[in-house]
DRENPA-3360 file (N, C-alpha, C; in nm, 2 decimals, always signed):
BEGIN
1 = XXXXXXXX = -3.79/-3.79/-4.62/-3.92/-3.74/-4.57/-3.94/-3.63/-4.58 ~ -4.08/-3.58/-4.61/-4.12/-3.43/-4.60/-4.10/-3.37/-4.48 ~ -4.13/-3.24/-4.51/-4.12/-3.12/-4.41/-4.21/-3.16/-4.30 ~ -4.30/-3.16/-4.38/-4.46/-3.19/-4.28/-4.42/-3.31/-4.22 ~ -4.42/-3.40/-4.27/-4.37/-3.56/-4.20/-4.26/-3.56/-4.05 ~ -4.21/-3.49/-4.08/-4.07/-3.47/-4.00/-4.13/-3.45/-3.86 ~ -4.21/-3.31/-3.87/-4.26/-3.27/-3.75/-4.39/-3.29/-3.69 ~ -4.47/-3.34/-3.80/-4.62/-3.34/-3.76/-4.67/-3.47/-3.79;
9 = XXXXXXXX = -4.61/-3.57/-3.77/-4.70/-3.71/-3.80/-4.78/-3.76/-3.66 ~ -4.72/-3.72/-3.54/-4.82/-3.74/-3.43/-4.96/-3.68/-3.43 ~ -4.94/-3.52/-3.48/-5.07/-3.45/-3.50/-5.14/-3.51/-3.61 ~ -5.10/-3.52/-3.72/-5.18/-3.57/-3.84/-5.22/-3.71/-3.79 ~ -5.16/-3.81/-3.75/-5.22/-3.92/-3.71/-5.34/-3.91/-3.60 ~ -5.31/-3.79/-3.52/-5.43/-3.80/-3.38/-5.56/-3.74/-3.47 ~ -5.53/-3.65/-3.58/-5.64/-3.57/-3.63/-5.72/-3.68/-3.73 ~ -5.62/-3.77/-3.80/-5.69/-3.84/-3.90/-5.77/-3.95/-3.81;
17 = XXXXXXXX = -5.73/-4.01/-3.70/-5.80/-4.12/-3.60/-5.92/-4.04/-3.56 ~ -5.92/-3.92/-3.52/-6.05/-3.86/-3.49/-6.16/-3.84/-3.59 ~ -6.10/-3.84/-3.72/-6.17/-3.82/-3.84/-6.24/-3.94/-3.87 ~ -6.17/-4.06/-3.85/-6.20/-4.21/-3.87/-6.31/-4.23/-3.77 ~ -6.31/-4.20/-3.65/-6.40/-4.22/-3.54/-6.51/-4.14/-3.55 ~ -6.53/-4.04/-3.63/-6.62/-3.95/-3.65/-6.68/-4.00/-3.77 ~ -6.65/-4.05/-3.86/-6.67/-4.10/-3.99/-6.68/-3.96/-4.10 ~ -6.57/-3.90/-4.07/-6.57/-3.75/-4.12/-6.43/-3.74/-4.22;
25 = XXXXXXXX = -6.46/-3.66/-4.31/-6.35/-3.66/-4.42/-6.27/-3.49/-4.41 ~ -6.17/-3.50/-4.47/-6.09/-3.36/-4.46/-6.03/-3.34/-4.61 ~ -6.06/-3.20/-4.66/-5.95/-3.17/-4.76/-5.88/-3.05/-4.76 ~ -5.79/-3.02/-4.79/-5.71/-2.91/-4.80/-5.67/-2.80/-4.91 ~ -5.69/-2.66/-4.88/-5.66/-2.56/-4.97/-5.50/-2.53/-4.93 ~ -5.40/-2.52/-5.01/-5.29/-2.47/-4.99/-5.22/-2.36/-5.05 ~ -5.15/-2.26/-5.01/-5.11/-2.17/-5.07/-4.95/-2.18/-5.06 ~ -4.91/-2.12/-4.94/-4.77/-2.09/-4.92/-4.71/-2.24/-4.89;
33 = XXXXXXXX = -4.79/-2.33/-4.84/-4.73/-2.47/-4.80/-4.72/-2.55/-4.94 ~ -4.80/-2.52/-5.06/-4.77/-2.58/-5.17/-4.78/-2.76/-5.18 ~ -4.87/-2.79/-5.08/-4.91/-2.93/-5.10/-4.84/-3.02/-4.95 ~ -4.76/-2.94/-4.89/-4.71/-3.01/-4.73/-4.82/-3.06/-4.67 ~ -4.94/-2.99/-4.64/-5.02/-3.02/-4.55/-5.09/-3.16/-4.62 ~ -5.11/-3.18/-4.77/-5.19/-3.28/-4.79/-5.07/-3.39/-4.77 ~ -4.94/-3.36/-4.81/-4.83/-3.46/-4.78/-4.83/-3.51/-4.65 ~ -4.83/-3.43/-4.55/-4.83/-3.46/-4.38/-4.95/-3.56/-4.38;
41 = XXXXXXXX = -5.05/-3.53/-4.44/-5.17/-3.63/-4.39/-5.17/-3.74/-4.45 ~ -5.11/-3.75/-4.61/-5.13/-3.88/-4.67/-5.02/-3.95/-4.64 ~ -4.91/-3.90/-4.55/-4.80/-4.00/-4.52/-4.84/-4.07/-4.42 ~ -4.95/-4.07/-4.32/-5.00/-4.16/-4.24/-5.09/-4.27/-4.28 ~ -5.03/-4.42/-4.25/-5.10/-4.51/-4.30/-5.25/-4.53/-4.27 ~ -5.34/-4.54/-4.39/-5.48/-4.55/-4.36/-5.56/-4.38/-4.40 ~ -5.45/-4.31/-4.42/-5.51/-4.15/-4.47/-5.63/-4.18/-4.59 ~ -5.64/-4.27/-4.67/-5.74/-4.26/-4.77/-5.88/-4.27/-4.69;
49 = XXXXXXXX = -5.87/-4.33/-4.56/-5.99/-4.32/-4.51/-6.08/-4.19/-4.47 ~ -6.01/-4.07/-4.47/-6.07/-3.95/-4.43/-6.02/-3.84/-4.56 ~ -5.91/-3.88/-4.61/-5.85/-3.74/-4.68/-5.91/-3.77/-4.81 ~ -5.97/-3.64/-4.86/-6.04/-3.65/-5.00/-5.98/-3.57/-5.07 ~ -5.87/-3.49/-5.07/-5.79/-3.44/-5.15/-5.73/-3.31/-5.12 ~ -5.67/-3.26/-5.23/-5.62/-3.13/-5.16/-5.61/-3.01/-5.32 ~ -5.62/-2.88/-5.30/-5.57/-2.79/-5.41/-5.48/-2.71/-5.37 ~ -5.36/-2.70/-5.44/-5.22/-2.59/-5.45/-5.27/-2.48/-5.53;
57 = XXXXXXXX = -5.35/-2.38/-5.44/-5.40/-2.30/-5.52/-5.27/-2.14/-5.48 ~ -5.15/-2.18/-5.55/-5.05/-2.06/-5.53/-5.09/-1.95/-5.55 ~ -5.14/-1.93/-5.70/-5.15/-1.80/-5.77/-5.29/-1.73/-5.70 ~ -5.31/-1.61/-5.70/-5.43/-1.53/-5.63/-5.56/-1.58/-5.72 ~ -5.50/-1.59/-5.86/-5.63/-1.58/-5.97/-5.72/-1.75/-5.93 ~ -5.61/-1.86/-5.90/-5.66/-1.98/-5.86/-5.76/-1.97/-5.73 ~ -5.71/-1.89/-5.64/-5.78/-1.89/-5.53/-5.94/-1.84/-5.57 ~ -5.95/-1.76/-5.65/-6.07/-1.72/-5.67/-6.17/-1.80/-5.78;
65 = XXXXXXXX = -6.12/-1.86/-5.87/-6.15/-1.94/-5.99/-6.19/-2.07/-5.95 ~ -6.09/-2.12/-5.86/-6.14/-2.28/-5.85/-6.17/-2.29/-5.70 ~ -6.14/-2.21/-5.61/-6.20/-2.20/-5.45/-6.31/-2.12/-5.44 ~ -6.34/-2.03/-5.52/-6.45/-1.94/-5.49/-6.43/-1.82/-5.40 ~ -6.30/-1.80/-5.38/-6.25/-1.67/-5.28/-6.28/-1.52/-5.35 ~ -6.34/-1.47/-5.30/-6.42/-1.33/-5.34/-6.31/-1.24/-5.41 ~ -6.32/-1.20/-5.54/-6.21/-1.17/-5.62/-6.21/-1.01/-5.57 ~ -6.32/-0.95/-5.51/-6.32/-0.82/-5.44/-6.22/-0.81/-5.29;
73 = XXXXXXXX = -6.24/-0.90/-5.24/-6.15/-0.92/-5.11/-6.01/-0.95/-5.16 ~ -5.97/-1.02/-5.25/-5.84/-1.06/-5.31/-5.76/-0.91/-5.35 ~ -5.86/-0.83/-5.41/-5.82/-0.73/-5.49/-5.80/-0.64/-5.38 ~ -5.87/-0.62/-5.29/-5.86/-0.51/-5.16/-5.74/-0.55/-5.07 ~ -5.75/-0.67/-5.02/-5.66/-0.72/-4.93/-5.54/-0.80/-4.95 ~ -5.52/-0.86/-5.06/-5.41/-0.96/-5.10/-5.47/-1.09/-5.07 ~ -5.37/-1.18/-5.08/-5.40/-1.34/-5.06/-5.38/-1.35/-4.91 ~ -5.29/-1.26/-4.85/-5.25/-1.28/-4.72/-5.32/-1.22/-4.62;
81 = XXXXXXXX = -5.43/-1.31/-4.58/-5.55/-1.25/-4.50/-5.62/-1.35/-4.45 ~ -5.68/-1.32/-4.32/-5.76/-1.43/-4.25/-5.90/-1.45/-4.32 ~ -5.96/-1.36/-4.37/-6.08/-1.39/-4.48/-6.05/-1.46/-4.58 ~ -5.92/-1.43/-4.66/-5.91/-1.52/-4.76/-5.88/-1.67/-4.71 ~ -5.81/-1.70/-4.61/-5.81/-1.82/-4.55/-5.94/-1.90/-4.52 ~ -6.02/-1.81/-4.46/-6.15/-1.88/-4.42/-6.21/-1.91/-4.56 ~ -6.22/-1.83/-4.62/-6.31/-1.86/-4.80/-6.21/-2.00/-4.84 ~ -6.12/-2.00/-4.84/-6.03/-2.12/-4.90/-6.08/-2.23/-4.83;
89 = XXXXXXXX = -6.09/-2.23/-4.69/-6.11/-2.35/-4.64/-6.25/-2.41/-4.65 ~ -6.36/-2.30/-4.67/-6.49/-2.34/-4.72/-6.49/-2.38/-4.85 ~ -6.41/-2.33/-4.95/-6.42/-2.33/-5.07/-6.35/-2.48/-5.11 ~ -6.27/-2.53/-5.03/-6.20/-2.68/-5.08/-6.31/-2.76/-5.03 ~ -6.37/-2.75/-4.90/-6.46/-2.83/-4.84/-6.59/-2.86/-4.94 ~ -6.64/-2.73/-4.98/-6.74/-2.77/-5.08/-6.70/-2.80/-5.21 ~ -6.61/-2.79/-5.28/-6.55/-2.84/-5.39/-6.51/-2.97/-5.36 ~ -6.44/-3.05/-5.29/-6.42/-3.16/-5.26/-6.51/-3.25/-5.22;
97 = XXXXXXXX = -6.60/-3.20/-5.15/-6.73/-3.27/-5.05/-6.68/-3.33/-4.95 ~ -6.61/-3.28/-4.85/-6.52/-3.32/-4.72/-6.63/-3.25/-4.62 ~ -6.61/-3.32/-4.49/-6.67/-3.27/-4.40/-6.59/-3.13/-4.33 ~ -6.46/-3.13/-4.36/-6.36/-3.02/-4.29/-6.28/-2.99/-4.41 ~ -6.25/-2.86/-4.41/-6.16/-2.80/-4.51/-6.07/-2.75/-4.44 ~ -5.92/-2.74/-4.46/-5.81/-2.68/-4.42/-5.77/-2.56/-4.52 ~ -5.71/-2.47/-4.46/-5.63/-2.36/-4.55/-5.50/-2.32/-4.50 ~ -5.42/-2.30/-4.57/-5.30/-2.21/-4.54/-5.25/-2.09/-4.66;
105 = XXXXXXXX = -5.22/-1.99/-4.59/-5.21/-1.88/-4.70/-5.11/-1.78/-4.62 ~ -5.00/-1.72/-4.69/-4.91/-1.63/-4.64/-4.77/-1.59/-4.72 ~ -4.68/-1.56/-4.63/-4.56/-1.52/-4.68/-4.45/-1.61/-4.60 ~ -4.40/-1.68/-4.70/-4.27/-1.80/-4.66/-4.15/-1.70/-4.70 ~ -4.12/-1.62/-4.78/-4.04/-1.55/-4.81/-3.96/-1.59/-4.94 ~ -3.86/-1.52/-4.96/-3.78/-1.44/-4.92/-3.80/-1.31/-4.90 ~ -3.92/-1.24/-5.00/-3.98/-1.13/-4.97/-4.12/-1.08/-4.91 ~ -4.16/-0.95/-4.86/-4.27/-0.95/-4.81/-4.37/-0.94/-4.94;
113 = XXXXXXXX = -4.51/-0.95/-4.92/-4.61/-0.98/-5.01/-4.72/-0.91/-4.96 ~ -4.79/-0.82/-5.07/-4.93/-0.77/-5.02/-4.91/-0.70/-4.89 ~ -4.79/-0.64/-4.90/-4.76/-0.53/-4.78/-4.75/-0.63/-4.64 ~ -4.76/-0.76/-4.62/-4.72/-0.83/-4.51/-4.56/-0.88/-4.50 ~ -4.51/-0.85/-4.40/-4.37/-0.92/-4.38/-4.37/-1.06/-4.38 ~ -4.25/-1.11/-4.41/-4.23/-1.26/-4.42/-4.27/-1.33/-4.29 ~ -4.32/-1.45/-4.30/-4.34/-1.50/-4.16/-4.51/-1.49/-4.12 ~ -4.58/-1.39/-4.19/-4.72/-1.35/-4.18/-4.80/-1.49/-4.23;
121 = XXXXXXXX = -4.89/-1.54/-4.16/-4.94/-1.65/-4.21/-5.08/-1.65/-4.15 ~ -5.18/-1.70/-4.25/-5.33/-1.73/-4.19/-5.35/-1.88/-4.21 ~ -5.40/-1.96/-4.10/-5.44/-2.09/-4.12/-5.59/-2.10/-4.10 ~ -5.67/-2.20/-4.16/-5.83/-2.19/-4.14/-5.85/-2.31/-4.13 ~ -5.96/-2.36/-4.04/-6.05/-2.47/-4.05/-6.20/-2.44/-4.08 ~ -6.24/-2.51/-4.13/-6.39/-2.49/-4.15/-6.46/-2.66/-4.16 ~ -6.57/-2.66/-4.06/-6.60/-2.77/-4.04/-6.79/-2.78/-4.07 ~ -6.81/-2.86/-3.99/-6.98/-2.89/-4.03/-7.05/-2.79/-3.94;
129 = XXXXXXXX = -7.15/-2.75/-4.01/-7.24/-2.64/-3.93/-7.19/-2.50/-3.93 ~ -7.11/-2.49/-4.03/-7.05/-2.34/-4.06/-6.93/-2.30/-3.95 ~ -6.90/-2.39/-3.88/-6.79/-2.39/-3.78/-6.65/-2.36/-3.86 ~ -6.61/-2.26/-3.79/-6.48/-2.17/-3.89/-6.38/-2.14/-3.79 ~ -6.24/-2.18/-3.78/-6.15/-2.10/-3.71/-6.04/-2.06/-3.77 ~ -5.99/-1.95/-3.78/-5.88/-1.88/-3.83/-5.79/-1.86/-3.72 ~ -5.65/-1.88/-3.74/-5.55/-1.82/-3.64/-5.45/-1.78/-3.73 ~ -5.40/-1.64/-3.71/-5.30/-1.57/-3.75/-5.14/-1.60/-3.70;
137 = XXXXXXXX = -5.08/-1.64/-3.76/-4.93/-1.66/-3.70/-4.83/-1.59/-3.76 ~ -4.73/-1.54/-3.68/-4.62/-1.47/-3.71/-4.50/-1.55/-3.68 ~ -4.43/-1.60/-3.78/-4.35/-1.69/-3.75/-4.19/-1.65/-3.79 ~ -4.12/-1.69/-3.70/-3.96/-1.69/-3.74/-3.89/-1.79/-3.83 ~ -3.77/-1.74/-3.88/-3.71/-1.82/-3.98/-3.71/-1.85/-4.10 ~ -3.63/-1.95/-4.19/-3.63/-1.90/-4.30/-3.75/-2.01/-4.39 ~ -3.76/-2.00/-4.51/-3.86/-2.02/-4.59/-3.91/-2.16/-4.55 ~ -3.81/-2.28/-4.53/-3.85/-2.41/-4.49/-3.93/-2.40/-4.36;
145 = XXXXXXXX = -3.86/-2.33/-4.28/-3.94/-2.34/-4.12/-4.08/-2.26/-4.13 ~ -4.08/-2.19/-4.20/-4.18/-2.11/-4.20/-4.32/-2.20/-4.27 ~ -4.31/-2.28/-4.37/-4.37/-2.37/-4.43/-4.39/-2.49/-4.34 ~ -4.32/-2.54/-4.26/-4.30/-2.65/-4.17/-4.43/-2.60/-4.07 ~ -4.37/-2.46/-4.01/-4.45/-2.44/-3.89/-4.61/-2.41/-3.93 ~ -4.60/-2.39/-4.07/-4.78/-2.36/-4.10/-4.83/-2.46/-4.12 ~ -4.79/-2.61/-4.17/-4.85/-2.72/-4.17/-4.88/-2.77/-4.01 ~ -4.80/-2.75/-3.93/-4.79/-2.81/-3.82/-4.93/-2.70/-3.73;
153 = XXXXXXXX = -4.91/-2.59/-3.76/-5.02/-2.49/-3.70/-5.16/-2.55/-3.76 ~ -5.19/-2.57/-3.91/-5.30/-2.59/-3.95/-5.39/-2.74/-3.90 ~ -5.24/-2.85/-3.87/-5.30/-2.95/-3.85/-5.33/-2.96/-3.68 ~ -5.28/-2.88/-3.61/-5.31/-2.87/-3.49/-5.44/-2.78/-3.45 ~ -5.49/-2.71/-3.55/-5.63/-2.63/-3.54/-5.69/-2.73/-3.58 ~ -5.69/-2.84/-3.69/-5.78/-2.93/-3.72/-5.81/-3.01/-3.56 ~ -5.69/-3.07/-3.54/-5.72/-3.17/-3.40/-5.79/-3.08/-3.30 ~ -5.78/-2.97/-3.29/-5.82/-2.88/-3.16/-6.01/-2.89/-3.20;
161 = XXXXXXXX = -6.02/-2.87/-3.32/-6.16/-2.82/-3.37/-6.21/-2.98/-3.33 ~ -6.16/-3.09/-3.40/-6.19/-3.22/-3.36/-6.24/-3.27/-3.22 ~ -6.14/-3.23/-3.13/-6.14/-3.27/-3.00/-6.23/-3.17/-2.90 ~ -6.27/-3.08/-2.98/-6.36/-2.96/-2.95/-6.27/-2.86/-2.80 ~ -6.14/-2.85/-2.86/-6.07/-2.78/-2.77/-6.07/-2.63/-2.79 ~ -6.19/-2.58/-2.76/-6.20/-2.43/-2.79/-6.13/-2.34/-2.69 ~ -6.05/-2.39/-2.59/-6.00/-2.27/-2.53/-5.85/-2.26/-2.59 ~ -5.83/-2.31/-2.70/-5.69/-2.27/-2.76/-5.70/-2.13/-2.79;
169 = XXXXXXXX = -5.57/-2.07/-2.78/-5.55/-1.92/-2.85/-5.58/-1.92/-2.99 ~ -5.63/-1.80/-3.01/-5.65/-1.79/-3.18/-5.55/-1.71/-3.24 ~ -5.43/-1.67/-3.17/-5.31/-1.60/-3.24/-5.21/-1.69/-3.17 ~ -5.10/-1.70/-3.28/-4.99/-1.77/-3.24/-4.85/-1.67/-3.28 ~ -4.74/-1.66/-3.21/-4.65/-1.58/-3.24/-4.52/-1.70/-3.23 ~ -4.46/-1.65/-3.32/-4.30/-1.73/-3.37/-4.31/-1.89/-3.35 ~ -4.45/-1.94/-3.33/-4.43/-2.11/-3.36/-4.38/-2.17/-3.26 ~ -4.37/-2.31/-3.27/-4.29/-2.38/-3.15/-4.22/-2.50/-3.24;
177 = XXXXXX = -4.15/-2.56/-3.18/-4.05/-2.69/-3.26/-4.15/-2.80/-3.26 ~ -4.17/-2.87/-3.34/-4.24/-2.99/-3.36/-4.41/-2.98/-3.33 ~ -4.46/-3.07/-3.33/-4.62/-3.09/-3.30/-4.67/-3.12/-3.16 ~ -4.74/-3.05/-3.14/-4.79/-3.09/-3.00/-4.84/-3.22/-2.99 ~ -4.82/-3.32/-2.90/-4.91/-3.41/-2.90/-5.04/-3.43/-2.81 ~ -5.14/-3.52/-2.86/-5.26/-3.50/-2.80/-5.26/-3.59/-2.67;
% end
């Protein structure tokens, strides 16, 4: 089973059920998670009713060329940035024609990147009507745990947006174990 599936199937299932109920779709733009968000979503039976696809934009130039992230932003702040995550989510939403776009960007380790310490992650969700949420994470653990927690966090952020849980915290530190169930 994938790292995403090990901890996030309940959240992925709940998010996909909400998308199906609303007649909406989702697409993912992933950097540090390298496809784990898409794997977590598509692990759920019936995911094809809502999942449009994903882009693994691991290289900075792919974020700009494929997802339309502003090159000056990338040059000035690096790829590990909340505005980069926001633009990735909007970019994949437009590129794949989805109602909702998800994005993950950050430092899974072993070394810092763009002046950001290991465990610094930004996840974003962009939805209908320009609705966008970005969450900064400060995660502990090894590379696998940081990536798994990033998947969990972006799926929870999506589920919160779909269920209009706007009272959720915008910043999370040190992650949690497993997924919160709706």
